[in-house]
C-alpha positions as CSV (number, residue, x, y, z in Angstrom):
1,M,-90.5,374.6,6.6
2,S,-88.3,376.5,4.0
3,S,-87.4,374.8,0.4
4,Q,-84.5,377.4,0.3
5,N,-81.4,375.5,-1.8
6,P,-78.4,376.2,0.4
7,D,-76.1,376.5,-2.4
8,R,-78.1,378.9,-4.4
9,P,-77.4,382.8,-3.9
10,S,-79.6,384.2,-1.4
11,S,-81.4,387.6,-1.9
12,P,-84.5,389.4,-0.7
13,A,-86.5,388.5,-3.8
14,V,-85.4,385.1,-4.0
15,E,-86.3,384.2,-0.6
16,E,-89.7,386.3,-0.9
17,E,-90.5,384.5,-4.3
18,E,-89.6,381.1,-2.4
19,T,-91.5,382.3,0.4
20,Y,-94.6,383.1,-1.5
21,W,-94.6,379.6,-3.8
22,E,-94.5,377.9,-0.5
23,T,-97.5,379.9,0.7
24,K,-99.2,379.0,-2.4
25,I,-97.9,375.1,-2.7
26,N,-99.6,374.7,0.9
27,D,-102.9,376.7,-0.4
28,G,-103.1,374.8,-3.7
29,L,-102.1,376.6,-7.2
30,D,-105.0,376.8,-9.7
31,L,-104.4,376.6,-13.4
32,W,-104.5,380.3,-14.4
33,D,-101.6,381.3,-11.5
34,T,-99.8,378.4,-13.0
35,F,-99.6,379.7,-16.4
36,R,-99.7,383.3,-15.4
37,Y,-96.3,383.1,-13.3
38,F,-95.0,381.1,-15.5
39,I,-95.1,383.6,-18.4
40,Y,-93.8,386.4,-16.1
41,N,-92.9,386.4,-12.7
42,P,-92.8,389.6,-10.9
43,Y,-90.7,388.7,-7.9
44,T,-88.0,387.6,-10.0
45,G,-88.8,389.0,-13.4
46,K,-88.4,386.1,-15.1
47,I,-89.9,385.4,-18.6
48,M,-91.1,381.8,-18.9
49,G,-88.4,380.8,-16.6
50,R,-85.6,382.7,-17.7
51,T,-84.3,386.0,-16.6
52,R,-83.4,388.9,-18.9
53,R,-79.7,388.1,-19.1
54,S,-80.5,384.7,-20.2
55,L,-82.9,385.4,-22.8
56,G,-80.1,387.9,-24.2
57,Q,-77.6,385.2,-24.1
58,I,-80.1,382.6,-26.0
59,T,-80.8,385.3,-28.3
60,V,-77.3,386.0,-29.3
61,F,-76.6,382.5,-29.7
62,F,-79.3,381.5,-32.0
63,L,-78.2,384.7,-34.2
64,I,-74.6,383.9,-34.6
65,F,-75.8,380.1,-35.1
66,Y,-78.2,380.6,-37.9
67,A,-76.1,383.2,-39.6
68,C,-73.3,380.8,-39.8
69,L,-75.8,378.0,-41.3
70,A,-77.1,380.6,-43.6
71,A,-73.1,381.5,-44.7
72,F,-72.6,377.6,-45.3
73,F,-75.7,377.1,-47.1
74,A,-74.8,380.3,-49.6
75,I,-71.3,378.8,-49.9
76,C,-72.9,375.6,-50.8
77,M,-75.5,377.0,-53.3
78,S,-72.7,378.7,-55.0
79,V,-70.4,376.0,-55.3
80,F,-73.4,373.8,-57.1
81,L,-74.3,376.7,-59.5
82,T,-71.3,376.6,-60.8
83,T,-71.4,373.4,-62.6
84,I,-74.9,374.2,-64.2
85,P,-74.2,375.5,-67.8
86,E,-75.7,378.5,-69.4
87,R,-79.5,377.6,-70.7
88,N,-78.4,378.3,-74.2
89,E,-75.2,376.1,-73.7
90,G,-77.6,373.1,-73.1
91,P,-77.1,370.1,-70.7
92,K,-73.3,369.0,-70.1
93,Y,-74.1,365.0,-70.0
94,T,-76.7,363.4,-71.9
95,D,-74.9,360.0,-72.2
96,I,-77.4,358.6,-70.4
97,I,-80.5,359.8,-72.3
98,G,-80.1,357.4,-75.3
99,K,-83.3,357.8,-77.1
100,P,-86.4,360.6,-77.3
101,G,-89.5,359.3,-76.5
102,S,-92.9,360.0,-78.8
103,Q,-95.8,361.6,-77.8
104,V,-99.1,361.2,-79.2
105,A,-102.0,363.9,-79.4
106,T,-104.5,361.6,-77.7
107,T,-104.4,357.5,-77.0
108,T,-108.1,357.1,-77.8
109,I,-110.4,357.2,-80.5
110,R,-113.9,357.2,-80.5
111,L,-115.9,358.0,-83.5
112,H,-120.0,357.6,-84.1
113,F,-120.2,358.0,-87.6
114,G,-123.2,360.3,-88.7
115,E,-122.1,362.6,-85.8
116,S,-119.4,364.6,-86.7
117,K,-119.4,366.0,-82.7
118,T,-117.8,362.8,-81.8
119,R,-114.5,363.5,-83.4
120,Q,-114.3,367.2,-81.7
121,G,-112.1,365.5,-78.8
122,L,-109.7,364.3,-81.5
123,M,-109.8,367.9,-82.7
124,D,-109.3,369.4,-79.6
125,A,-106.2,367.0,-78.8
126,N,-104.6,368.0,-82.2
127,D,-104.7,371.3,-81.4
128,R,-103.3,371.4,-77.9
129,L,-100.4,369.2,-79.4
130,M,-99.6,372.3,-82.1
131,K,-99.9,374.7,-79.6
132,A,-97.1,372.6,-77.1
133,S,-94.9,372.4,-80.4
134,N,-94.9,376.2,-80.7
135,Y,-97.5,376.1,-83.9
136,D,-100.2,377.9,-84.6
137,P,-103.3,375.6,-85.1
138,T,-105.4,378.6,-85.9
139,N,-103.3,380.0,-89.4
140,P,-103.8,376.9,-91.3
141,E,-102.5,378.8,-94.4
142,S,-99.0,379.7,-93.3
143,A,-96.2,377.8,-95.1
144,L,-95.0,376.4,-92.0
145,I,-98.5,374.7,-91.5
146,K,-98.7,373.4,-94.9
147,S,-95.1,372.1,-94.4
148,I,-96.5,369.7,-91.8
149,F,-99.6,368.4,-93.5
150,S,-98.1,367.8,-96.9
151,P,-99.3,365.4,-98.5
152,P,-102.3,365.0,-96.6
153,S,-103.6,368.3,-97.0
154,E,-106.9,367.4,-96.0
155,C,-105.5,366.6,-92.7
156,L,-105.3,370.4,-91.8
157,P,-106.5,372.3,-88.8
158,P,-109.0,372.7,-87.6
159,H,-111.0,369.6,-89.0
160,Y,-107.9,367.3,-89.3
161,G,-109.3,364.9,-91.7
162,T,-113.1,363.8,-92.0
163,D,-115.2,361.3,-89.9
164,S,-114.4,358.3,-92.3
165,K,-110.7,359.4,-92.8
166,P,-109.7,361.1,-89.4
167,C,-106.0,362.3,-88.7
168,L,-104.1,362.1,-85.4
169,L,-101.0,364.2,-84.6
170,F,-97.7,362.8,-82.8
171,T,-94.3,364.0,-82.4
172,F,-91.0,363.4,-80.1
173,N,-89.2,364.5,-77.1
174,R,-86.9,367.0,-77.1
175,I,-83.0,365.9,-76.4
176,S,-80.3,368.4,-77.0
177,G,-77.6,367.7,-79.6
178,W,-79.6,364.4,-80.7
179,V,-80.1,363.5,-84.4
180,P,-81.3,360.4,-86.0
181,K,-78.5,358.1,-87.3
182,D,-80.3,357.8,-90.9
183,R,-84.0,358.6,-90.4
184,L,-86.6,358.8,-87.7
185,Q,-89.9,356.9,-89.4
186,V,-92.8,355.8,-87.4
187,V,-94.8,353.0,-88.8
188,C,-98.3,352.0,-87.5
189,T,-100.0,349.0,-87.9
190,L,-104.0,347.9,-87.0
191,S,-104.7,345.0,-84.9
192,G,-107.9,343.0,-83.7
193,N,-110.9,343.0,-85.9
194,L,-110.1,346.3,-87.7
195,V,-107.6,344.1,-89.8
196,E,-110.2,341.6,-90.3
197,Y,-113.2,344.4,-91.6
198,A,-111.1,347.3,-92.3
199,G,-107.8,346.0,-93.7
200,P,-104.3,345.8,-92.4
201,D,-103.3,349.0,-95.1
202,Q,-105.7,351.3,-94.0
203,V,-103.6,353.5,-92.1
204,S,-100.7,355.8,-93.4
205,V,-98.5,358.0,-91.5
206,F,-96.7,361.3,-92.6
207,P,-93.9,362.1,-93.6
208,T,-93.7,358.6,-95.6
209,D,-90.0,359.4,-95.4
210,G,-89.8,359.8,-92.1
211,F,-87.8,362.8,-90.5
212,T,-84.1,362.8,-91.1
213,E,-80.9,364.3,-89.8
214,A,-80.7,367.3,-92.7
215,S,-84.4,368.5,-91.7
216,D,-84.9,371.7,-89.7
217,H,-85.7,369.8,-86.9
218,F,-82.4,368.2,-85.4
219,P,-80.4,368.6,-83.4
220,Y,-82.5,370.5,-80.7
221,H,-80.7,373.0,-78.9
222,P,-81.7,375.3,-76.0
223,G,-79.7,378.0,-77.6
224,R,-81.6,378.2,-81.0
225,E,-84.2,380.8,-81.3
226,I,-86.4,379.3,-84.0
227,Y,-87.1,375.9,-83.5
228,N,-89.6,373.9,-85.3
229,Q,-90.5,370.9,-83.4
230,P,-91.4,367.9,-86.0
231,V,-94.5,366.7,-85.7
232,G,-95.9,364.0,-87.6
233,V,-99.7,363.2,-89.2
234,I,-101.1,359.5,-88.8
235,Q,-103.9,359.2,-90.9
236,F,-106.6,356.5,-90.8
237,D,-109.2,355.3,-93.5
238,F,-112.2,353.9,-92.1
239,T,-114.7,354.0,-95.2
240,L,-114.5,350.1,-95.2
241,A,-115.2,350.0,-92.0
242,K,-117.9,352.5,-91.9
243,A,-120.0,350.6,-94.7
244,L,-119.5,347.3,-92.5
245,L,-121.1,349.3,-89.8
246,E,-123.8,350.7,-91.3
247,D,-124.8,347.9,-93.4
248,Q,-123.9,344.8,-92.0
249,N,-125.2,345.3,-88.7
250,V,-121.8,345.3,-86.8
251,T,-122.1,346.6,-83.4
252,S,-118.7,348.1,-83.2
253,L,-115.1,347.9,-84.4
254,G,-112.0,348.5,-82.4
255,G,-110.7,348.1,-79.2
256,R,-108.1,348.4,-76.8
257,R,-104.6,349.1,-78.3
258,A,-106.2,348.6,-81.9
259,V,-103.5,350.7,-83.6
260,R,-99.7,350.0,-83.0
261,C,-97.1,353.0,-83.7
262,D,-93.2,352.1,-83.4
263,D,-90.1,353.7,-85.2
264,K,-88.9,351.6,-87.9
265,F,-85.5,351.7,-87.2
266,G,-85.4,351.5,-83.5
267,Q,-84.3,354.7,-82.3
268,L,-87.4,355.8,-79.9
269,A,-87.3,354.9,-76.5
270,F,-90.7,353.3,-76.8
271,G,-93.7,353.9,-79.1
272,F,-97.3,354.4,-78.5
273,K,-100.5,352.5,-78.7
274,I,-104.1,353.9,-79.6
275,D,-107.5,352.6,-78.4
276,V,-110.2,353.1,-81.4
277,T,-113.7,352.5,-81.0
278,L,-116.2,353.1,-84.0
279,T,-119.9,352.7,-83.9
280,A,-122.5,353.6,-86.3
281,D,-126.5,353.9,-86.8
282,V,-127.5,350.5,-87.7
283,K,-129.9,350.4,-90.9
284,T,-133.1,349.0,-90.4
285,D,-135.1,347.4,-93.0
């Protein structure tokens, strides 16, 4: 029984192929023969079910299709790139960015009085912020570094204060063309048992007058060859807290969000909060 299609053009190769496959179907095909003849059929010269002419046609079609697709993508990209300003020109639209945010070297301070190595994490965090702000903390004698840590000169790197008077650095995000209306001044307050035992005024922020429009830090612009990012200093005075911990058997002071800092004139998008934990070796009689 022949399975030849009467509407299909007949040829000796086609008839031979159909006769072969009719015989193989009657005898049963194994998996390997099915796969082998799908990859290449020696009777018709088909490759994966397609003739050489069919393969050539589909290859030409996809070459033209992807060439047109690539040209369309290139045109779209060229139009898009015309809307992007040069880097030294800065962004075109900054209206949606109203206020800069603040960055603090670390939001966690853990000090154990009597062990200076516990302050190492704070010192490393300050170093990282200095480097990210384009300052070299390994050169504390430079005029640029001293201008940051004046008047709290004891906060100079690499020690950034002492065990009882540690210093923490902060800075602000860069916004092209933004300048403070009057001054950008950060104020910090203590909360929790730090207020009770250490006193509410044991934290100072420098510069005390804040950052003004007249300073070298504003406005930031990508085209500026030399830009000094504003860096402020928070200096804590835990002298009284240290004495209480050592003499009155207080186990620890501080806690989550023990220090809250924000802009005095509301020009920052958000402030920051610092977790503080203070401990010391308790004296025994």
